[in-house]
N, C-alpha and C positions, 0 to 999 in steps of 0.2 A: 467571486472567490474570496476567501478570508485568510487572515494571518493566523499563524499557529501560536495562540497565546497560552493554551493549556494543552499539556502533552502527557500521555501515559506511556511509560517505557517498561516493557515486560522483561524482567530478568529471571534467570533460572540457575544461577550459580555454576555456570559453565564458562569456558573461554569466550563464548559468544557475547557475554556481557560487556566486555571491553569494547567490541565493535558497536554495540547499541548505545553505550554511554557516549562514545565519540560522536556518533551520529546525532544523538540528542543535543550535544553541545553545539554542533554545527547548525542544527535547526534553530535552537534557542537564540543564538547570537544574531542571526539574520532576521528573525521574526520578532526580536525583542520580547521573547516569551516571558510570561509572568509567573507560571506555575508548572512544575514538572512532578509527576507522581511516579517514582520508581517503585515498581510493583513486583512482588514475588508471590506466586500461588502455590501452596503446599497441597499435594494431592490428598484426597480424602483420607484422614487418619482413622485407622481401626485399632484404637487402643482400648483394651478391656476396662470396664468401669472400675474394677477392683484396683487396677494399676493407677488409674487417675485418682482414686481415693487415697492410695498410699503416697502418690507423688502429685499433689494438687497443683503444683506450679510447673508441671512438665510442659504443657502446651504454651503457657506464657513464656517460659524460658526459651523454648524452641523459636517462637516468634521474635523474641528479642535478639536471639542469635542471628536469625536471618536478616533482621534490620541492620544489625551491626556489620554484617558481612557486606550488605549492599552499600552502606555508608562508606565503608573502607574503600570499596571499588570506585565509587563515585568521587571520593576525595582524591583518588589517584589519577583518574582519567578525565575528570570534568572540571575545567577551570572555573573560578568564581566569576559570575556574571551579575553585574549590578542590577538590582530591581527584580531578580529572579528568586522565587521561593521554591524550596525543594521539600517534598514529603516522601516518607518511606512507608509503603503499604504492604503488609503481609496478610494474605487471606488463606483460608483453607477451603478446598473444594475443587470444582471443575474450572480450569483456566479460562476458557472462553466465557462461561457464565459470569464468573467473578469480575473479569475485565470489562465485559459489557455493562454490568451493573454499575461498576465504578465510573465508567465513561458517561453513563446516563446521569448518575448522581452529580458528577462534577462538571457536566456539560463541556467535555473536552473537545478539542479541535482535531486531534490526531492520536492514533494508537500506533506505537512503534513496536514491532515484534521481529524476532530473528528467524532466519531460515537455515536449518542445519543441513550441511552437505556431508561432511565426514563425521561430524559428531552424531551420537545417537539421538533420535527424535523423529517426529513426523510433522506434516503440515496441516493436520486436521484442525488445529486451533485457528490457523490462518484462514481457512475456508469459512469457518463459522463466523469469525470476527468480520470478515469481508461482507458476508451476507447480512449480518445483523447490526453492525455498528452504525451509530447515528452520525459518524464523522469519517474522515479519511483514514486510510490504513497504509502504513509504510512497512513493507516486508524486506528485510535486509539479510542477504546471505552472509554466512560467516566469512570473515576475512575481507569484507568490502571496506573501502576507504572513502570517507565523505569528500566528494568534490563535484563541481558542476562545470564541465566544459562542453558537454554535448548530451542532449536528452532525446530519446525517441518516443514519439506519441503515435500509436496506431490510430487510424481514423477511418470510420465508414461514413463520415460527414453527418452524423446524427447529433442530437443535442448532447448526448453523453460524451461524444468526441469533442464537442465544443467546450464542455466543462474541463476536460482533460487538457486541451490545448491552452485554454486561458490560465489554468493552474500552472502549466509549464512556463508560459510567458511571465507570469507573476514571479515565479521562482527565479528565473533567469534575470529579470529586472532587479530583483532584490540582491542578486549576487553580482551586480555591476553591469549587466546587460551585454556581456561579451560572449557568453556561451551561445552555441547554435542549437536550434531545435530541428530535428528531422521528423517530418510528418509523413508517416507511411500508410499508404492504402494498399491492402492486399486484395487483388481481384482474381477471379477464376473465369474460365471459359465454360459456359453452360453446355451440358451434355448434348443438347439438340442443335448445336451450332451447324451441323452438316445439312440440316433441312433448309438452311438459308442459301445454300449454293456456295458458301464461302469455305476456304480452307481453315484449318486450325490456326495457322499463323495469321491469316487475314482477320479472323474473328477476334483473336487475341489483341491485335492492334485496335480494333473497334472498341473493345472493352477498356483498353488503356486510354483511348481518346476520350471516352465518356467519363472515366475517372478524373482525367485532367480538367475537363469542363466542370465537373461537380466540385473539384477542389477550388477552382477559381471562384465559384459561387459561394462556397463555404468560407473561404478566407476573407471575402469582402465583408462578412458580418462580424469579424473579430478585430479588435484593437490590438495590433501586434506590438505596439510601443517601440517600434523601430528594431525589434529583435530579429535576427536572421533566422528565417524559417525556410527549410529546404524540403520541398515535396518529393517523395519518391514513390514509385509504383512497382509493386512486386506481384508477379504472376504466380499463383498457387497451383502447382501441378499435381500435388499429392493429397489434396483435400485436408490439409493441416495448416491453416493460416497461422496458428500460434507458433509452430516451428519456424515459419518464415519470419515472424516478428522477432523472436529471440535471436535467430541466426543473423538477421540484418542489424540488430542492435549491437551484437558482438562485432560484426564486420565493420561497422562505421565507428566503433570505439565509443559507444554511448556509455555514460556513467549511470544511467538508469532508464527505466521505462515508466511512462505515466499513462494510465488508462482510466476512463470514466466508468463508474458503476451506475447501473440503472437505479434511479431513485425509487423508494418504496413507500406506499401509503397503506393505511388500514384496509383499503378496499382491494389491494392487489396481493397476488401470491407469487409474483415473479422474484427470482433471485437476482444476483448482481449482473447477470448476463453471461452467456456461455463463453464468450471470449475471455472475460476477466477470470471466470472460474478456471478455464484451461491454462491461462497464463500463471495463475497461482500454483497450479499443480505441476506444470512443466518447467517453469523458469527457476533455476537454482544458480544462475550465473550473475544476475544483476539486481540491484535494488528495484523493487516494483512498488510504485505508488498507485493505490486504487482510490481515486477521488470520489467524494460524494458531497453534494451540498449539505451543509450542517443541518441536522434534524431530519433529513430525508431517509428515514429508516422504516422498519416495520411499525405498524400501529401499536399503540401502548398495550392493547389487549393481547396481540401476538407476543409482544415482548414479555408480558407477565406470565403467559402460558408457557413460554419456552423456559424462562428462568425457573 
C-alpha cells in the first residue's frame, strides 16, 4: 500500500464541495500530501461560433470564474498545511474522461469524488472512475464528516480483500492505531444443501465454520500492526450480499467501508468486480474507498480508445 501524496478532488459548485474539501484536508494532514488538484469539469459547451467571435474571452472568463470560486471555498474550509501545493484545474467536457486523463498525467494516488443523496446528480461518474482509474477512489456521500473510529472491510479472503484490509490497517495506524477494523465475510447456504442430509440450519453452521477457518488462514498472511481486527460472519438469506455489507456497516457504527478492486492489465477485460460495482451503486450512507494498487488499471491502448 502507498501513502496519498497526490490527490484529485472533484468539485462541482454545490454544497457537497465543503464536505469534499474537509475530507481532502483530513487525508492530506495524515499522509503528508504534497499536491492536491481541486478540479471542476464544465459540461460540453455548445456556444455558437458567432458568439465566440463576438465575445472571444467568454470561455476564458468562465474558467477564471470557476477557479476563483473554488479558491474561495478552499480558503474557507481547508487549513494551511506546510509543504502542500494546491492547484485549481478547470476542464471542459465529460467529467470521468477529464478526471481520468488528469489522474494519468499527474500520476495521482487517489481521486476523491462526492455522492449526492438529496442534491441532484447521479453516480455514473463514480462507476466509470472506479473501473478505469489507475489509483484508489474515495466516494463520499453528502453530509459525511471525516473521522476514523471504526472501518468495515468486506472480505472473501481473496488477494483483493487482502489489499483492502492492508489499506485499512495502514489508515488506522496513521491515525494513531486506536480505531477498530471489522472484517466481514458474507456467506450463503448453497441451494443443494438438502442433498447432504443436513438441515438448513446445520449446513449454515458448516458454512460459517469454513468461513472462520479461512479467515484464520487469511489473517496469518497479514501484518496487522497490532490493530484490533474483529471478524464477523453474516449469512446472506436474500442473495444480496451488498445490502448485508451496508446494513452491517451502519449497525456497527462504521465511519467507512473499504473494498479492493480487481487489478486490470492490458490483457484483461474484467471490471472492478461485481461486489465493488454493486457497493458503488447501492451505498449512499457511508464513505466508500475502492482500493487499487497504483498503476493497476486498464492497458494504455484501452485507455486511449476510451478517452
